[in-house]
C-alpha positions, 0 to 999 in steps of 0.5 A: 452431553458434552455440549451441555457440560461445556455450556454449564461450565461456561455459565457458572461464572456468570452467576445465578441470573446467568444460569437461568438464562443458560437453561433457557438457551438449552431448552430453546436451542437443543436442535441448533446446538445439535447441528453445530456439534454435528458440523464441528465433529464432521469438520475435525473428522476430515481436517487432515484430509483438508490440510493435505489439500484433499477433500473427500466427497462426503465431507464436501457434501456435509459442508455444502449442506450446512452452508446452504442451511446458513445462508438461507437462515441468514437471508430470512434473518431468522431468529428461530430456535434452530436458526444458526447464530451469525454476528458480524462485529465491525468494531471494538468499542472502549468503555470505562470499566465502572459503567458496565452494569452487573447482576447481583453477585457477579464480580467485576470485570478484569479491566486493563490498567487504563480502566477501559473495557472493550466491547465488540459492537456488532449486529445479529444477522441469524439466530438468537445470541445469548449470554454464556453462548460459546461461539466461533470467531472467524477472520475475514480469511477464513475458509469453511473447507479448512476449519482449522485455520483463522478460527478460534472459540470464545464465550459471550460473557455479556450482552448490552443495549448501548443507549448513548453513554449508558448500557443496559444488560440483555439476557438475549438478542435476536436477529436484526438488532445491534448489540455490545458483546463482552468477553471478546477482547482477547479474540478480536482486534478490530472486526470479525464474524461470530457463529455457532457452527464453523460451517459459515462463510465470514462476512466481508470486512469493512472497507473504508474510502480513505487511508490514514494520511497524516502521521505524527511521532510520539515521544514520552516526556518521561523516558520511563513512561515509554511502556505506558505509551506503547500499552496506550497505543495498542488500546487505541489501535483496537479502539479506533478502527481508522488509527494506525500504529507503528514504529519507524525505522529509527524506533519512533512510535508513529500514529496515523490519522485520517485528518487533522480533526481526527488526529486531535481526537485520537491524541486526546483519547490517547492522553486522557484514557489509554496511555494517561501519561504526558508526551510530545507530538511532532508536527504532522508527517505528511506522506509524499511520493516520487514519480516522473514527468508524464507527457500526457499530463504535462502542462501546456508549453512544456516539452517532455524530453526522452528519458536518458538510459542509465548505465552502471556495473557491478562491483566486480565488473562482470555485469553491465546493467542499463536502466530507463524509467517511464511515466506510468498514466495517472489512471493506471497508477491510480487503478493499481493503487486502489486495487492493492488488496487484490493483486496478492491473490492475482499474482500468486502461485498459478499452480496453487490458483489453478488447484483452488479453482478446480476445487471451486468448480466442485463446489460451485454452490459453495462459492455462490454463498461466499459471494452472496454473503460477502457482498463482493464478487471477487471475480467481478472486481477482477474483471473490473480491474483488468477492464480498467487497466486495458482501458487506461492503456487504450487512451494513453498517448505513449503507445511505445509505453503500452507495447513495453507493458506487455513485459511487465513482470514485477509491482513494487513496492512490496510486490503490490505498489503501482510501480512496474518492472519489465522483464528482459526483452527476448533475443530477436523478438524485440518487435513483439515485446515492445522495443529494442534493446537498451544496449542499442541506444546511442551513446549520447543518450546514455549516462554512465553512473558509478555504482558507489555514488547513490543518487542521494549524493547527487540530489544535494549537489544537483545542478539547476536548469531549465529542462530535464536534468542531467546529473553528472558524476560529482567525482569529476570536476567537470560533468562533461568529462564523464560524457566525453569519455563515454562517447570516446569509449563507444566510438571505437573501431568496428573490429574492436565493437565485433570482438567486444560483442563476442564477449557479451551475453544478455542475461535473461530474466523474469517472466511477463506474469503481471501482464499476463494477469491484468491484461484482457483476453485481447492481450492474451495472445501477445503475453502468451507469445512473450512467455514462449519467447522469453523461454527460447531466449533463455535457452539460446542464452544458456546455449551461448554460455556453454559455448563460452565456457561459463556453462557451469556458473550460468545457473548461478549467474541467472538465478543471482541476477534475477533475484538481485533484480528483484530486490534492487527494484523493490529497494528503489521503488520503496525509497525514491532519489528525491526524498526517500519516499515511495515512488508512484507511477514508474515503470523501469526498463532493466537489462543486464549483460554478462561481460565475459573475459578475454579468450583463455580467461576465467570468469570471476564474480569476486564474491570473496571480495564484494560479497554474494553476486546477487547482492552485488546485482541488487546494489547496482540495480538499485542505484540505477533505478534511482538514477534513472528517475533523476534522468527522466524529469522527476516530480513529487507527488502529493495527496489531495483532499476532496474539500466541500465547503458550505457557506452563506452568500456573504462568506463566499469572498473569505472562503475563496481567499482561503482556498486560494491561498492554499493551493486549492483547485476549485471544481464546482460551485452550486446553490443549495435549492430552497436556501441561500447557502453555496456548496463549493467543491474543490481539491485541497493538498493534504500538506496545505489542510492543516488549520484550515477549519480555524482559518475558514471559521475566522475569515467567514465569521463562522458562516462556512464549514469544510469537510475533507475526504481523501480523494487521490494522488496527483503529480506536482507539476513543478520541476524541483530543479527549475531556475529561470535563465533566459529573459523570457523565463525571468520576465515570466517567473522572476528571479525568485522562482528557483531555489526556496521559492520553488514549491516542489523543491521546498516540500522536498527539503522540509522532508529531507531535513526531517529525515536527516538527509543532506540539504543543499542551502546557503548558510551565513558563515561570517558577516559584519554589521552594517555601519550607518552614518546617521544616528536615529535619535 
């Protein structure tokens, strides 16, 4: 009776035609409504138990029966009266409000200020969708065992058949058909699952093959139109599932699109339909990333030297931090980047995952329903990720890096990126965990960096040499003075070194949780041994601290160091030293050593002067990681499109001319059978893709067309600080190979200039006009 009253109240707002349709729905769908009402009652009765983490056997069995029933109807695409309704909404479509057909007596729909109405475009997989029906709107994260979360209700205000631009009103839509649904604009942002019962596993959301790579900044021509522009961006974000809208750190409105053509389309829609104000569009902001040179991917003739270790201290002088950067193999970095959506669940709380696994074992049928309905088996995808991660490391040339990755602790940026931070090596188990301590590296391979000087200052005045760069402290007039002082200090007497060793304690932090989550069964023994070894090392360090008289401060020191290293690594991974872009494929070795005072002294962290000790460590680690990238031969990483060009035989010369001028890498050329058309496949940098369609059309007289799809990220094998000095280099590259003619340096300077960062460039401060002795007549 309550269900009938609720439906009657919903149908009263539609009109007389809606009332007749509602009566038909009550006559045909009593059993479905009763089943849905029974599921809601059963779910609400056990809601408190489900939120507390305990599910009764009766409630679990009831939910399991409902899931099996829904799954059977879904597989059969049943449209019978007792079949539960399941609709998947793939996107929200914006249509002008005056195009909506209305039944006699129905009021006009309440539209937005832009005169647009959003309709949910979806397909009915089970049951019959009827106008005025109340449904449950389920997000992709909804769990039927916890119906109180990620769920809301809405009423289907209208069903429409989309015939081009025209819409035809429908009383009902059976299973197997697509339709547009009104009344869901406040409940769905982009996609969702609609169901008549909460005991439904939501369908998997749509996964796009590429991400928005081209961004522009928008600014209204009139400052008073800022509110209209913001509202228009919100409407555009809902209307286009591929658009990304956000704010920059400077407060600019950013609009992300898939490519140049897509950007032109969305800008036109924003100006003519959604915002309806004049605004200025900045030049495209192409995304870059930063990395270091990988020996396995370097071109022939380039000698990859080992990266130097960077040493820095906290402002209080209590801790000495050493960092070294390594290059992650390209396949491994790409694998982590592609499976970023799985990493948060993999690296979550192990206790919570064990409880969830126990619940899934109790409800194996429910788990099977989820996998079948979603169409994506998460366990199989996780297995592919682990297998790909292990296989990419097996073929890596740097076997020392493979052993180091057994200490993988953190991912960044934002805990899901393709950069890895290693936990500290356990004392006495360096062979098991991959390498010796960074504090055992010879002084000649150590660069001491002042913590008060960040790597961005070094970029502006970085020296230009031929090999991997050595960036000296700009405070000293001569760069070798710092290295000579470091070598002199390290070349002290053995007695002094032994005394110094007694006043130092290695701080143990982190656990190889990333290695434990991503390694295959073959590597679990080594990772398990690393976990136990790290625990033993932490206990040994605590005993050493207690014997040194800092046992009371030791818990505070270890927690501050671990949190500071975590925050510093995430900051460095999110903004590299070249142009403040996110890093890609970099592995950081980080070690921290506590410097104890002399005998009879007291350890002072100077928190009253320099702030919390965790903040001191964070600043030092962040600057050291950026400097370590500079010492490891930095490289710029750019995105590449997979370009497919279809052209006639007479237009191939123009096509190749255009692609070669834009730094494209030709992969394949094939001829389509039965025709004279050729298809050319190539990798094209995103930075060089703007204006490709117009130039291709102009050079081929309209006989060639190109399509672009984001493919992958790739290191640009050009040293941004290379300058030819020897006779062989001058003969091969010419005198203009460095400076502005350097491709990587030119791209970096363009990004730094756009962000307002310092750029090293020559400017004419004073000049005189050239005088000629001949007058031109």
